[in-house]
C-alpha positions as CSV (number, residue, x, y, z in Angstrom):
1,M,0.0,0.0,0.0
2,R,1.4,3.3,-1.1
3,P,1.7,6.1,1.5
4,V,-0.7,8.9,1.1
5,R,1.0,12.2,0.4
6,I,-0.7,15.1,2.2
7,P,-0.7,18.2,0.0
8,V,1.1,21.2,1.5
9,T,-1.2,24.2,1.3
10,T,0.0,27.7,0.5
11,E,-0.9,28.8,4.0
12,R,1.2,26.1,5.6
13,K,4.2,27.1,3.4
14,R,3.7,30.7,4.6
15,S,3.6,29.7,8.2
16,V,6.8,27.7,7.8
17,R,8.5,30.7,6.2
18,R,7.3,33.0,8.9
19,A,8.7,30.6,11.6
20,K,12.1,30.4,9.9
21,Y,12.1,34.2,9.5
22,G,11.2,34.5,13.2
23,Y,14.1,32.2,14.3
24,F,16.4,34.1,12.0
25,L,15.5,37.4,13.7
26,A,15.6,35.9,17.2
27,F,19.2,34.8,16.7
28,T,20.6,37.7,14.6
29,V,18.9,40.9,16.0
30,P,20.4,40.7,19.6
31,A,23.9,40.2,18.2
32,L,23.4,42.9,15.5
33,A,22.1,45.3,18.1
34,V,25.2,44.7,20.4
35,Y,27.5,45.2,17.4
36,V,25.8,48.4,16.2
37,L,25.6,49.8,19.8
38,F,29.1,49.1,20.9
39,A,31.1,49.0,17.6
40,A,29.5,50.7,14.7
41,L,28.0,53.8,16.4
42,P,31.1,54.6,18.4
43,L,33.2,54.3,15.2
44,L,30.9,56.6,13.2
45,N,30.8,59.0,16.1
46,S,34.6,59.1,16.2
47,M,34.8,59.8,12.5
48,Y,32.1,62.5,12.9
49,Y,33.9,64.3,15.7
50,S,37.2,64.1,13.8
51,L,35.8,66.7,11.4
52,F,34.8,69.1,14.1
53,D,36.4,71.5,16.7
54,T,34.6,71.1,20.0
55,D,36.8,73.3,22.1
56,G,34.3,76.1,22.1
57,E,30.7,76.2,23.3
58,V,29.5,75.1,19.9
59,A,31.1,72.5,17.7
60,R,32.6,74.0,14.6
61,F,33.1,72.1,11.4
62,V,36.7,72.1,10.3
63,G,36.8,69.4,7.7
64,L,40.2,67.7,7.5
65,D,42.1,70.3,9.7
66,N,42.4,67.8,12.6
67,Y,44.0,65.3,10.2
68,H,46.3,68.0,8.9
69,Y,47.3,68.9,12.4
70,L,48.0,65.3,13.3
71,F,50.4,64.8,10.4
72,T,52.0,68.2,10.3
73,N,52.4,69.3,13.9
74,P,56.0,68.4,15.0
75,T,55.0,66.9,18.3
76,T,51.8,65.0,17.3
77,S,53.3,63.7,14.0
78,E,56.4,62.4,15.8
79,R,54.3,60.6,18.4
80,F,52.0,59.2,15.7
81,W,54.8,57.8,13.4
82,N,56.7,56.4,16.4
83,A,53.5,54.6,17.5
84,L,52.9,53.3,14.0
85,V,56.4,51.9,13.7
86,N,56.1,50.3,17.1
87,N,52.8,48.8,16.1
88,L,54.4,47.3,13.0
89,E,57.1,45.8,15.1
90,F,54.5,44.5,17.5
91,F,52.7,42.9,14.6
92,A,55.9,41.5,13.0
93,I,57.0,39.8,16.2
94,H,53.5,38.2,16.6
95,L,53.6,37.0,13.0
96,L,57.1,35.7,13.0
97,V,57.0,34.0,16.4
98,E,53.3,33.2,17.2
99,V,52.4,31.5,13.8
100,P,55.4,29.1,13.6
101,V,55.0,28.1,17.3
102,G,51.3,27.6,16.7
103,L,52.1,25.4,13.7
104,L,54.6,23.4,15.7
105,L,52.1,22.8,18.5
106,A,49.3,21.9,16.1
107,A,51.6,19.5,14.2
108,L,52.6,17.9,17.6
109,L,49.0,17.5,18.7
110,T,48.0,15.8,15.4
111,S,51.1,13.7,15.1
112,G,49.7,10.9,17.3
113,R,52.8,10.9,19.6
114,L,50.7,12.2,22.5
115,R,48.0,9.6,22.0
116,R,45.4,9.8,24.8
117,S,47.0,13.0,26.3
118,T,46.1,15.1,23.2
119,G,43.0,16.6,24.7
120,L,44.8,17.5,28.0
121,Y,47.7,19.2,26.2
122,R,45.4,21.0,23.8
123,T,43.5,22.4,26.8
124,L,46.6,23.4,28.7
125,L,48.0,25.2,25.7
126,F,44.8,27.1,25.1
127,I,44.3,28.2,28.7
128,P,46.5,31.3,28.6
129,T,44.2,32.7,25.9
130,T,41.3,32.6,28.3
131,L,43.2,34.5,31.1
132,S,42.6,38.1,31.9
133,V,45.2,40.4,30.5
134,V,45.7,42.0,33.9
135,I,46.5,38.5,35.4
136,V,49.0,37.8,32.5
137,G,50.7,41.2,33.0
138,F,50.9,40.7,36.8
139,I,52.4,37.2,36.4
140,W,55.0,38.3,33.9
141,R,55.9,41.3,36.0
142,L,56.7,38.9,38.8
143,I,58.7,36.6,36.5
144,I,60.9,39.2,34.9
145,N,61.2,41.5,38.0
146,P,65.0,42.2,38.4
147,L,64.8,42.0,42.2
148,W,63.1,38.7,42.8
149,G,62.3,37.3,39.4
150,L,64.1,35.0,37.0
151,V,65.8,37.8,35.1
152,D,68.3,40.2,36.7
153,Y,68.0,42.8,33.9
154,P,65.2,45.4,33.7
155,L,63.7,44.3,30.4
156,L,60.8,46.7,30.6
157,G,63.1,49.5,31.7
158,N,65.2,49.5,28.5
159,E,63.9,51.0,25.3
160,N,65.6,48.4,23.2
161,T,64.0,45.4,25.0
162,A,60.7,46.8,26.4
163,L,58.5,46.3,23.3
164,P,60.0,42.9,22.2
165,T,59.4,41.7,25.8
166,I,55.8,42.8,25.8
167,S,55.3,41.3,22.4
168,L,56.6,37.9,23.5
169,M,54.4,38.0,26.6
170,S,51.5,38.6,24.2
171,V,52.7,35.7,22.0
172,W,52.7,33.4,25.0
173,Q,49.1,34.3,25.8
174,Y,47.6,34.1,22.4
175,V,49.6,31.4,20.7
176,G,46.6,29.1,21.3
177,I,44.6,30.9,18.6
178,P,46.7,30.1,15.6
179,M,47.3,26.7,17.1
180,I,43.6,25.9,17.1
181,F,43.1,27.2,13.6
182,L,46.0,25.0,12.3
183,Y,45.0,22.1,14.4
184,A,41.5,22.1,12.9
185,A,43.0,22.4,9.4
186,L,45.4,19.5,10.0
187,L,42.5,17.3,11.2
188,A,40.6,18.1,8.0
189,V,43.3,16.7,5.8
190,P,41.8,13.6,4.1
191,H,43.1,10.3,5.6
192,D,43.1,8.5,2.2
193,V,45.7,11.0,1.0
194,L,47.9,10.4,4.0
195,E,47.4,6.7,3.7
196,A,48.4,6.8,0.0
197,A,51.6,8.7,1.0
198,R,52.5,6.1,3.6
199,V,51.9,3.3,1.0
200,E,54.3,5.2,-1.3
201,G,56.9,5.2,1.4
202,A,56.7,8.8,2.5
203,G,57.9,9.4,6.1
204,G,56.3,11.7,8.6
205,W,58.5,14.7,7.7
206,T,57.9,14.4,4.0
207,T,54.2,13.8,4.5
208,F,53.9,17.0,6.6
209,W,55.8,19.3,4.3
210,R,54.8,17.9,0.9
211,I,51.1,17.0,1.7
212,K,49.8,18.5,4.9
213,F,51.4,21.9,4.7
214,P,50.2,22.8,1.2
215,L,46.7,21.8,2.1
216,I,46.6,24.1,5.2
217,A,48.5,27.0,3.6
218,P,45.3,29.1,3.0
219,Q,44.9,29.2,6.8
220,F,48.1,31.3,7.1
221,G,46.5,34.2,5.2
222,L,43.5,34.2,7.5
223,I,45.7,34.0,10.6
224,A,47.9,36.8,9.3
225,I,45.0,39.2,8.7
226,L,43.4,38.4,12.1
227,T,46.8,39.0,13.8
228,Y,47.1,42.3,11.9
229,I,43.7,43.4,13.0
230,W,44.2,42.4,16.6
231,T,47.7,43.9,17.0
232,F,46.6,47.2,15.5
233,N,43.8,47.3,17.9
234,G,46.2,46.3,20.7
235,F,46.1,48.2,23.9
236,D,45.3,46.0,26.9
237,L,48.6,44.2,27.7
238,V,50.7,47.4,27.2
239,F,48.4,49.3,29.5
240,A,48.4,46.5,32.0
241,L,52.2,46.5,32.2
242,N,53.0,50.2,31.8
243,G,49.7,51.9,32.5
244,S,49.2,55.0,30.3
245,A,52.9,55.8,30.3
246,P,54.4,55.0,27.0
247,G,57.4,53.2,28.4
248,P,61.0,54.4,28.3
249,N,61.3,57.1,25.7
250,Y,58.0,56.1,24.0
251,S,59.4,52.8,23.1
252,T,56.2,50.8,23.9
253,D,53.8,53.4,22.6
254,I,51.5,51.8,20.0
255,L,48.5,53.3,18.3
256,G,46.1,52.1,21.0
257,T,48.0,53.7,23.8
258,L,48.5,56.9,21.7
259,F,44.7,57.1,21.2
260,Y,44.0,56.6,24.9
261,R,46.5,59.2,26.0
262,T,45.3,61.7,23.4
263,F,41.6,61.2,23.9
264,F,41.5,60.8,27.7
265,G,44.6,62.7,28.7
266,S,47.4,61.0,30.7
267,S,51.1,61.2,31.5
268,G,51.1,65.0,31.5
269,Q,49.2,65.2,28.2
270,L,45.8,67.1,28.2
271,A,42.8,65.4,26.8
272,D,41.9,66.4,23.2
273,L,38.6,64.8,22.1
274,D,38.8,65.9,18.5
275,L,42.4,64.8,18.0
276,G,41.7,61.6,19.8
277,A,38.8,60.9,17.5
278,T,41.1,61.7,14.6
279,V,43.7,59.1,15.8
280,A,40.9,56.5,16.2
281,S,39.7,57.2,12.6
282,V,43.2,56.9,11.2
283,I,43.7,53.5,13.0
284,F,40.4,52.3,11.5
285,L,41.5,53.4,8.0
286,I,44.8,51.7,8.4
287,I,43.1,48.4,9.3
288,L,40.4,48.9,6.7
289,V,42.8,49.4,3.8
290,I,45.0,46.4,4.5
291,T,42.0,44.1,5.3
292,G,40.1,45.3,2.2
293,A,43.2,44.6,0.0
294,Y,43.5,41.1,1.5
295,F,39.9,40.2,0.9
296,G,40.0,41.8,-2.5
297,L,42.9,39.6,-3.5
298,L,41.3,36.6,-1.9
299,H,38.1,37.2,-3.9
300,R,40.0,37.5,-7.2
301,R,41.9,34.3,-6.5
302,L,38.7,32.4,-5.7
303,R,37.0,33.7,-8.8
304,S,40.0,32.6,-10.9
305,Y,39.6,29.0,-9.5
306,E,35.9,29.1,-10.3
307,L,36.7,30.0,-13.9
């Protein structure tokens, strides 16, 4: 006996669509509201105030004068370019140290040598990422304290070592993020491909560099751009270690701390809301240009593969 098919009425289809639409709104509207309220609106507000002079009783439109002042005034331009160079160094250390270490840890976790302890080691390696930046800064201050720590040299007191030291502290905390990305990518490598390589006599080293590494290579672009965005938004660890002071001779001053000191006023510098908004807008544009270029190149590459 054939099963009887119940015809789906138009009204039922509409009710199903309304239910799906309702679920869609229920899950997206709260997250979208939080994003707009705490990310999009403050950003647009900063860009708006960067075009005005609010020192008087009434805000006066000045166009790009604040940007001109930021890049031409001897003091502000020197501080900005110094912070930008320090930020590039901060990013470079993360990229050159964090990513290779993350790859090494991911390869070790997927090598099978740890066997049943893989989950334990994966958790232990990712725990620092979940810690508060204040706790991380306090712990490392105790470790490198020249009086009772493991190092008898003031690493944070020397302008040549202060920023690399803070960068390596940050690498220690966040190395779990590229590790997890690469760990997931290595787990996604097809087992039949690896088995075929073993049958052909390829060893573990050859299998990793000739088969696994090319297959996970696209992940490195994503990790690099995420590291770039995060480091150019960096502020917390530097502030936790040095406060608002930019370290010895501004050697640890990055764009985030420059914005904080300019907007809120600190370390003998008066607050300037308009100039602070201008610095925030410039930081956003720096991130936007590089990120847009990356995704533009990625889109062109994907389209070439489709063709």
